[in-house]
C-alpha positions in Angstrom: 17.1 9.4 -28.4 16.9 6.3 -30.5 14.1 4.9 -28.3 12.2 8.1 -28.6 12.5 8.1 -32.4 11.4 4.5 -32.5 8.2 5.5 -30.6 7.6 8.4 -33.0 8.1 6.1 -36.1 5.8 3.4 -34.7 3.2 6.0 -33.8 3.3 7.6 -37.3 3.4 4.3 -39.3 0.9 2.1 -37.4 -2.2 4.2 -38.3 -1.1 4.1 -41.9 -1.2 0.3 -42.1 -4.5 0.2 -40.3 -5.9 2.8 -42.7 -4.7 0.9 -45.7 -6.4 -2.2 -44.5 -9.6 -0.4 -43.8 -9.9 1.0 -47.3 -8.8 -2.3 -48.9 -5.7 -1.1 -50.7 -4.3 -3.5 -53.2 -1.2 -5.5 -52.3 0.8 -3.8 -55.1 0.0 -0.3 -53.8 0.7 -1.4 -50.2 4.1 -2.8 -51.3 4.9 0.3 -53.2 4.0 2.5 -50.2 6.4 0.4 -48.0 9.2 0.6 -50.6 8.8 4.4 -50.7 8.6 4.9 -46.9 11.3 2.4 -45.8 14.3 4.5 -47.1 12.9 7.6 -45.5 12.9 6.3 -41.9 15.7 8.7 -41.0 13.8 11.8 -42.0 12.7 14.2 -39.3 9.5 14.0 -37.3 7.9 16.8 -39.3 8.2 14.7 -42.5 6.4 11.8 -40.7 3.6 14.2 -39.7 3.3 15.3 -43.3 2.9 11.7 -44.4 0.2 11.2 -41.8 -1.6 14.4 -43.0 -1.5 13.2 -46.6 -2.8 9.8 -45.7 -5.5 11.3 -43.6 -6.6 13.4 -46.6 -6.7 10.2 -48.7 -8.8 8.4 -46.1 -11.2 11.3 -45.8 -11.7 11.4 -49.5 -12.4 7.7 -49.5 -15.0 8.1 -46.8 -16.7 10.9 -48.7 -16.8 9.0 -51.9 -18.1 5.9 -50.1 -20.9 8.0 -48.7 -21.7 9.1 -52.3 -21.8 5.5 -53.4 -18.7 5.8 -55.5 -16.5 3.4 -53.6 -16.9 -0.3 -53.3 -16.9 -1.8 -49.9 -16.2 -5.3 -51.4 -12.6 -6.4 -51.5 -13.4 -8.2 -54.8 -13.9 -4.9 -56.5 -10.3 -3.8 -55.7 -9.1 -7.2 -56.8 -10.9 -6.8 -60.1 -9.3 -3.4 -60.6 -5.9 -4.8 -59.8 -6.3 -7.7 -62.3 -7.6 -5.4 -65.1 -4.5 -3.1 -64.7 -6.6 -0.1 -63.7 -4.8 2.7 -61.9 -7.3 2.9 -59.1 -5.5 3.7 -55.8 -8.3 3.4 -53.2 -10.6 0.7 -54.6 -13.0 2.9 -56.5 -15.3 0.9 -58.8 -14.3 1.3 -62.4 -17.8 2.4 -63.5 -17.7 5.3 -60.9 -14.0 6.3 -61.3 -15.0 9.2 -63.4 -16.9 10.7 -60.4 -13.8 10.5 -58.3 -11.8 12.3 -61.0 -14.5 14.9 -61.3 -14.4 15.5 -57.6 -10.6 16.0 -57.8 -10.9 18.4 -60.7 -13.5 20.5 -58.8 -11.4 20.5 -55.6 -8.4 21.8 -57.6 -10.0 24.4 -59.8 -12.8 25.9 -57.6 -10.3 27.4 -55.0 -8.5 29.2 -57.8 -11.6 30.5 -59.5 -13.1 31.6 -56.2 -10.1 33.7 -55.2 -9.8 35.2 -58.6 -13.5 36.0 -58.5 -13.1 37.7 -55.1 -10.4 39.9 -56.6 -12.5 40.6 -59.7 -15.6 41.7 -57.9 -13.8 43.6 -55.2 -11.9 45.5 -57.8 -15.1 46.3 -59.7 -16.7 47.7 -56.5 -13.8 49.5 -54.8 -11.3 50.1 -57.7 -8.2 49.7 -55.5 -4.7 50.4 -56.6 -2.8 47.1 -56.7 0.4 48.6 -58.3 2.3 48.8 -55.0 1.1 45.3 -53.9 2.1 43.8 -57.2 5.5 45.3 -57.0 5.9 43.9 -53.5 4.9 40.5 -54.8 7.3 40.5 -57.8 10.3 42.1 -56.0 10.1 40.3 -52.6 7.6 37.5 -52.2 8.2 35.7 -55.5 12.0 35.6 -55.3 11.7 34.3 -51.7 9.3 31.6 -52.7 11.6 30.5 -55.4 14.6 30.4 -53.0 12.8 28.5 -50.2 11.4 26.0 -52.7 14.6 25.3 -54.5 16.8 25.3 -51.4 14.6 22.6 -49.8 16.4 19.4 -48.8 13.9 17.4 -51.0 14.8 19.3 -54.2 17.2 17.5 -56.5 18.8 19.9 -58.9 20.2 17.1 -61.1 16.9 15.3 -61.2 15.1 18.5 -62.3 17.4 18.9 -65.4 15.4 16.4 -67.5 12.1 18.2 -66.7 13.7 21.6 -67.4 15.0 20.4 -70.7 11.5 19.1 -71.6 9.9 22.4 -70.6 12.3 24.5 -72.6 11.8 22.2 -75.6 8.1 22.6 -75.2 8.3 26.4 -75.3 10.5 26.4 -78.4 8.5 23.7 -80.2 5.1 25.3 -79.5 6.5 28.5 -81.1 7.6 26.7 -84.2 4.3 24.8 -84.6 2.4 28.1 -84.1 4.2 30.0 -86.9 2.0 28.7 -89.8 -1.2 29.4 -87.8 -0.4 33.1 -87.1 -2.5 34.3 -90.0 -5.4 32.1 -89.0 -5.4 33.8 -85.5 -5.8 37.2 -87.1 -2.6 38.6 -85.6 1.0 39.1 -86.7 3.4 36.2 -85.9 5.4 38.5 -83.6 2.3 39.0 -81.5 0.9 35.5 -81.7 3.9 33.3 -81.0 4.7 34.6 -77.5 1.0 34.0 -76.5 1.4 30.4 -77.5 4.8 29.9 -76.0 4.4 31.5 -72.6 1.5 30.9 -70.1 0.5 32.4 -66.8 2.7 30.1 -64.6 2.8 32.5 -61.7 -0.8 33.3 -60.6 -2.4 30.3 -62.2 0.3 27.6 -62.6 1.8 27.5 -59.1 -1.5 27.1 -57.2 -2.8 24.7 -59.9 0.1 22.4 -59.7 0.3 22.5 -55.9 -3.4 21.8 -55.6 -3.2 19.0 -58.1 -0.1 17.2 -56.8 0.4 18.5 -53.3 3.5 20.2 -51.8 5.7 17.8 -53.8 4.6 19.7 -56.9 5.9 23.1 -55.7 9.6 22.7 -56.7 8.5 21.5 -60.2 6.1 24.5 -60.5 8.9 26.8 -59.4 11.3 25.3 -62.0 8.7 25.9 -64.7 8.1 29.4 -63.5 11.8 30.4 -63.5 12.5 28.8 -66.9 9.4 30.4 -68.5 10.3 33.8 -67.1 13.9 33.7 -68.2 12.9 32.7 -71.8 10.0 35.2 -71.7 12.2 38.2 -70.7 14.7 37.2 -73.4 13.2 35.2 -76.3 9.7 36.4 -75.9 10.7 40.1 -75.7 13.0 39.5 -78.6 10.2 38.2 -80.8 8.1 41.3 -80.2 10.9 43.8 -80.3 13.1 42.3 -83.0 16.2 42.0 -80.6 17.1 40.0 -77.5 18.4 42.0 -74.5 20.5 39.5 -72.5 21.3 42.3 -69.9 17.7 42.0 -68.5 18.7 38.6 -67.0 21.2 40.1 -64.6 18.6 42.6 -63.3 16.0 39.9 -62.8 15.7 38.9 -59.1 14.1 35.6 -60.0 17.4 34.5 -61.7 19.5 35.3 -58.5 16.9 33.6 -56.3 17.2 30.5 -58.5 21.0 30.5 -58.4 21.0 30.8 -54.6 18.3 28.2 -54.1 19.9 25.6 -56.3 23.3 26.3 -54.7 21.9 25.8 -51.2 20.2 22.5 -52.3 23.4 21.3 -54.0 25.6 21.9 -51.0 22.9 21.0 -48.4 23.1 24.3 -46.7 20.3 24.8 -44.2 19.1 28.2 -42.9 18.6 28.7 -39.1 15.0 28.5 -37.9 14.9 32.2 -37.0 15.6 33.1 -40.6 13.8 30.2 -42.4 10.5 30.8 -40.7 9.9 34.4 -41.8 11.0 33.5 -45.3 8.5 30.7 -45.4 5.8 33.1 -44.1 6.5 35.7 -46.8 6.5 33.0 -49.5 3.2 31.7 -48.3 1.4 35.0 -49.0 2.4 34.9 -52.7 -0.2 32.5 -54.2 -3.4 34.1 -52.8 -2.1 37.6 -53.5 -1.3 36.7 -57.1 -4.7 35.3 -57.6 -6.4 38.3 -56.1 -4.3 40.6 -58.2 -5.1 38.6 -61.3 -8.8 39.0 -60.6 -8.3 42.8 -60.2 -6.4 43.0 -63.4 -9.1 41.1 -65.3 -11.8 43.5 -64.0 -10.1 46.4 -65.6 -9.2 44.7 -68.9 -11.1 45.4 -72.1 -11.8 43.0 -75.0 -11.7 45.2 -78.1 -11.5 42.3 -80.6 -13.6 39.3 -79.3 -13.1 37.2 -82.5 -9.4 37.3 -82.2 -9.6 36.6 -78.5 -11.7 33.5 -79.0 -9.6 32.1 -81.9 -6.5 32.9 -80.0 -7.6 31.1 -76.9 -8.5 27.9 -78.8 -5.4 27.9 -81.0 -2.9 28.7 -78.3 -4.2 25.8 -76.1 -4.5 23.4 -78.9 -1.0 24.1 -80.3 0.6 23.8 -76.9 -1.1 20.4 -76.3 0.2 19.2 -79.7 3.7 20.3 -78.7 3.4 18.8 -75.2 2.4 15.3 -76.4 5.0 15.4 -79.1 7.7 16.0 -76.5 6.3 13.3 -74.2 6.8 10.8 -77.0 10.5 11.7 -77.0 11.1 12.4 -73.3 8.8 10.0 -71.4 8.2 12.0 -68.2 6.3 10.4 -65.3 4.2 11.5 -62.4 4.2 15.1 -61.3 6.6 16.2 -64.1 4.4 14.8 -66.8 1.3 16.3 -65.2 2.9 19.7 -64.8 3.9 19.9 -68.5 0.4 19.0 -69.5 -1.1 21.6 -67.2 1.4 24.2 -68.6 -0.1 23.6 -72.0 -3.6 24.2 -70.8 -3.0 27.4 -68.9 -4.0 30.8 -70.3 -1.5 33.1 -72.0 0.7 35.1 -69.6 -0.5 38.7 -68.8 3.1 39.8 -69.4 2.5 39.2 -73.2 0.2 42.2 -73.2 2.8 44.3 -71.4 5.4 43.5 -74.0 3.0 44.0 -76.9 2.1 47.5 -75.4 5.8 48.4 -74.9 6.9 47.4 -78.4 3.6 48.4 -80.2 3.0 44.9 -81.5 -0.9 44.8 -81.8 -1.5 45.3 -78.1 -5.3 45.4 -78.4 -5.4 42.0 -80.1 -2.9 40.5 -77.6 -4.9 41.9 -74.7 -8.0 40.2 -76.2 -6.3 36.9 -76.5 -5.0 37.1 -72.9 -8.3 38.2 -71.3 -10.5 35.7 -73.3 -7.9 33.0 -72.6 -8.3 33.5 -68.9 -12.1 33.3 -69.0 -11.8 30.3 -71.3 -9.6 28.6 -68.7 -12.8 27.7 -66.9 -13.1 25.0 -69.5 -9.4 24.4 -70.4 -8.1 24.0 -66.9 -10.4 21.1 -66.0 -9.5 19.5 -69.3 -5.8 19.8 -68.4 -6.3 18.4 -64.9 -8.2 15.4 -66.4 -5.4 14.8 -68.9 -2.7 15.2 -66.2 -4.4 12.7 -63.9 -4.6 10.0 -66.5 
């Protein structure tokens, strides 16, 4: 068994070293890669295959960019980037690094906008009833995705506490910062604050973070989703209604999926393959279905107050970014966690804000305008968020 594992490890790691040499990776990056992979030598063969797939994607991207003339084939260019302190992982010339970032932004945002557009135009032409599908997503697929993501052996509940605290602080601080700007938005503060505090983490946030940071970003996106939903169902609803109903937490399947997922991860409980596989399959349908449903919802939405919608879209994103960078000064997050918090600030306001406004009669037409215009404005704001997150 040990000899077989040695052959698998050698087979998986040898192409990596060859690929790194071929694309002239700097010595620092190569050393960092070795320090990361060395402790993981005992992971299963599937993890090694995942590393190979990720590296293959990186090499393919390098080949494409070199064909575009964006990548230097001279080792001196990589050395110059290393000496100047540039965060340039694959030897891209500094003058053309912006092109590489632009390609990344397009590869992340275009799939999201394409799927939403398909749902939008399909709903315009056919006018389907998505209500049953949406209920299936919320009641079954979403809790299962949360459970499978948080129960994963790679998820560290203790390590996610700092990010969860930063995300909760961001939601609260953005609401406080937004309070003096409510009048400028043209809405009541009870209607404006939830639109600033809570973004569309489900249909937009999960695919955005996963496309930006890979599968490693999914647990962070799920933590953000769960935390945002818990505060939205309690604090957000309380802002619009005037009272907080804590009982709604116990009826929320997302809360129970979170508790089970974190418990499984904490005690290292693994599901048998015959049960784990169908759960993963159900969870995998969530993201495209949510994007299609979002497009269908936007196709039937009406903008009755365009001026409020435009002002709201600009103010909500700007105020969230102010709160985000204020928190990053106090809690210096790194990597995926830092990027996820920035992306949260640039997402459009959650559709659930309109549902709450309509339920509690808190200027529903103005809230709907802010939500709809915010989603169309995300064509500009999401690339901005990705650019900031990748810095």
